C-alpha positions as CSV (number, residue, x, y, z in Angstrom):
1,M,-0.5,0.0,0.1
2,R,2.8,2.5,0.5
3,K,4.5,1.5,-2.6
4,N,1.5,2.5,-4.6
5,K,0.7,5.5,-2.4
6,G,4.0,7.0,-3.4
7,L,3.8,6.1,-7.1
8,I,0.2,8.2,-6.7
9,T,1.7,11.1,-5.4
10,L,4.1,11.1,-8.3
11,L,1.6,10.5,-10.5
12,V,-0.3,13.9,-9.2
13,L,2.8,15.7,-9.0
14,V,3.5,15.2,-12.7
15,A,0.1,15.8,-14.0
16,M,0.1,19.1,-12.0
17,C,3.5,20.0,-13.7
18,L,2.6,19.7,-17.4
19,P,0.4,22.7,-17.9
20,L,3.9,24.6,-16.7
21,V,6.2,22.7,-19.4
22,A,3.9,23.3,-22.1
23,A,3.8,27.0,-20.8
24,A,7.6,28.1,-20.6
25,G,8.5,31.1,-21.5
26,S,4.8,32.1,-21.3
27,W,5.4,33.8,-17.3
28,N,4.8,37.3,-16.7
29,D,8.3,39.0,-15.5
30,G,9.0,39.7,-11.7
31,T,9.4,37.5,-8.7
32,F,6.8,35.5,-7.5
33,E,6.9,33.1,-4.3
34,G,5.4,29.9,-4.0
35,T,5.1,27.1,-0.9
36,G,5.5,23.2,-1.2
37,R,5.6,20.6,1.6
38,G,8.8,19.5,1.9
39,F,10.0,16.5,4.5
40,S,9.3,18.0,7.5
41,S,8.4,21.5,6.8
42,I,6.6,24.2,4.3
43,I,9.6,25.2,1.6
44,T,9.1,29.0,0.6
45,V,10.7,30.1,-3.1
46,A,11.0,33.1,-4.9
47,V,11.4,32.7,-8.5
48,T,12.3,35.6,-10.8
49,I,11.1,35.6,-14.2
50,E,13.1,37.8,-17.1
51,N,11.3,38.5,-20.6
52,G,9.4,35.1,-19.9
53,A,12.1,33.1,-18.8
54,I,13.3,31.9,-15.2
55,V,16.4,33.5,-14.5
56,D,17.0,32.8,-10.6
57,I,15.3,30.7,-7.6
58,E,15.9,31.3,-4.6
59,V,14.9,29.4,-1.2
60,V,13.5,32.1,1.2
61,D,12.8,29.6,4.3
62,S,12.8,25.9,4.8
63,G,13.0,24.1,8.1
64,D,14.1,20.7,6.2
65,T,17.1,19.4,7.7
66,P,20.2,21.2,6.6
67,G,22.9,19.2,4.5
68,I,19.9,16.8,3.5
69,S,17.8,19.5,1.9
70,D,20.8,21.4,0.5
71,A,21.6,18.6,-2.0
72,A,18.0,18.8,-3.3
73,F,18.0,22.5,-3.4
74,E,21.7,22.7,-5.0
75,N,20.5,20.3,-7.7
76,I,17.1,20.9,-8.4
77,I,17.4,24.6,-8.8
78,P,19.7,24.7,-11.4
79,A,18.0,22.4,-13.2
80,V,14.8,23.9,-13.5
81,I,16.2,27.0,-14.3
82,E,18.2,25.2,-17.2
83,T,15.6,23.5,-18.6
84,Q,12.8,26.0,-17.6
85,S,10.6,23.2,-16.6
86,V,9.9,21.6,-13.0
87,D,10.0,18.3,-14.7
88,V,13.3,17.4,-13.3
89,D,14.5,14.1,-11.2
90,T,14.4,14.4,-7.5
91,V,17.7,14.0,-5.5
92,T,18.0,10.6,-4.2
93,G,18.0,10.7,-0.1
94,A,16.5,14.4,-0.2
95,T,13.0,13.0,-1.6
96,G,11.0,14.9,0.5
97,S,12.9,18.1,0.3
98,S,12.8,17.6,-3.5
99,K,9.2,17.4,-3.8
100,G,9.0,20.2,-1.8
101,V,11.2,22.7,-3.6
102,I,9.8,21.2,-6.8
103,A,6.1,22.0,-5.9
104,A,7.0,25.7,-4.3
105,I,8.4,26.4,-7.5
106,T,5.3,25.0,-9.3
107,A,3.3,27.4,-7.4
108,A,5.5,30.1,-7.9
109,L,5.2,29.6,-11.5
110,E,1.1,29.3,-11.4
111,A,1.5,32.5,-9.6
112,A,3.7,33.8,-13.0
113,S,0.7,32.6,-15.3
114,K,-1.7,34.8,-14.1
């Protein structure tokens, strides 16, 4: 049952991200905040959009364990900026923080789409 719950969560996250992948480059310029549930806390990010593209992502707040969550932030943020998409791999050993930062970025990009 636990394995199925994880698969369902992953499928829901992917489904939520598909519209954002298609909308890449169509975001409004500015800095937008978003939040997502990390392993043990809410993660808040600020995503900066210039000329319709993601140019910067900053973790504003996170209570997840430093050292573990850092690996997620250090790998996912550059991957999102490079691909202009939240369709990136999670970091092994920091899955909860990875999903949280991806969810937070997704929420910020949704705000940038309005």
